[in-house]
C-alpha positions in Angstrom: 234.3 24.9 184.0 233.9 25.3 180.2 230.6 25.8 178.5 229.2 22.8 176.8 227.6 22.8 173.3 225.3 19.9 174.1 222.6 20.9 176.5 221.3 18.4 179.0 218.6 16.2 177.5 219.6 16.8 173.9 220.7 13.9 171.8 224.1 14.3 170.1 222.4 13.7 166.6 220.3 16.9 167.3 223.4 19.2 167.6 225.5 20.9 165.0 228.4 18.7 166.0 226.4 15.5 165.6 225.0 16.7 162.3 228.5 17.4 160.9 229.7 14.0 162.1 226.8 12.3 160.4 227.8 13.8 157.1 231.6 13.2 157.2 231.7 10.2 159.5 232.8 6.8 158.2 236.1 5.4 157.0 236.2 6.9 153.5 234.0 10.1 153.3 236.7 12.5 154.4 239.3 10.7 152.2 237.0 11.1 149.1 236.5 14.8 150.0 240.2 15.3 150.3 240.9 13.8 146.9 238.2 15.9 145.3 239.5 19.0 147.0 243.0 18.3 145.6 241.9 17.4 142.0 238.7 19.4 141.6 237.0 16.9 139.3 237.6 13.1 139.3 236.0 10.1 137.7 235.1 6.9 139.7 238.2 4.9 138.8 240.5 7.8 139.4 239.1 8.1 142.9 239.4 4.4 143.4 243.1 4.4 142.4 243.8 7.4 144.6 242.2 5.8 147.7 243.6 2.3 147.0 242.0 0.3 149.7 238.3 0.9 149.0 236.0 -1.6 147.4 233.9 -0.8 144.4 230.7 -1.2 146.4 231.9 0.8 149.4 233.0 3.7 147.2 229.7 3.6 145.3 227.8 3.8 148.6 230.0 6.6 150.0 229.6 8.7 146.8 225.8 8.2 146.8 225.6 9.3 150.5 227.9 12.3 149.9 225.7 13.3 146.9 222.5 12.8 148.8 223.9 15.0 151.6 224.7 17.8 149.1 228.5 17.6 149.7 229.5 16.4 146.2 228.1 16.9 142.7 227.8 14.0 140.3 227.8 15.0 136.6 226.8 12.3 134.1 227.5 12.8 130.4 225.1 11.2 127.9 227.6 9.2 125.9 228.8 5.7 125.3 230.7 4.5 127.2 229.1 6.4 130.1 231.2 9.2 131.7 230.5 10.4 135.2 232.5 13.0 137.1 232.5 14.0 140.8 233.4 17.3 142.3 232.8 19.1 145.6 229.7 21.2 146.0 229.8 24.6 147.6 228.7 23.0 150.9 231.4 20.3 150.5 234.1 23.0 149.8 233.0 24.8 153.0 234.1 21.7 155.0 237.7 21.6 153.6 239.0 24.2 156.1 237.7 21.9 158.9 239.4 18.9 157.4 242.6 20.9 157.0 242.4 21.9 160.7 242.0 18.2 161.6 245.1 17.4 159.6 247.1 20.2 161.3 246.0 19.0 164.7 247.1 15.4 163.9 250.5 16.6 162.7 251.1 18.6 165.9 249.8 15.9 168.2 250.9 12.7 166.6 252.9 10.2 168.5 256.6 9.5 167.8 255.7 6.1 166.4 253.4 7.8 163.8 256.1 10.3 162.9 258.6 7.5 162.3 256.1 5.9 159.8 255.6 9.2 158.0 259.4 9.6 157.3 
């Protein structure tokens, strides 16, 4: 039997696994982090165009949560019109290898139907 990382009586939220999921969970957080890792620095509308299906409000909420969790950096320039840029923090960058491993796993284990869609 394999060793478990969640001891008996401990809530998932109180584990490293649960903490990580709380930071990157949700429909768009990992996608935002992906685009920022690819482009280094992006403005709000650039991100929105890259993601495509996200609403203004949802993207705004996701960015605020990622910033509050220390995974992205929001840099505001004092000019008119306002200019705001987003980039990954050191902590956010440290999660990219994990996201890459998830992508690799998905590619290796995807179903034939998914492979047909990707072609």
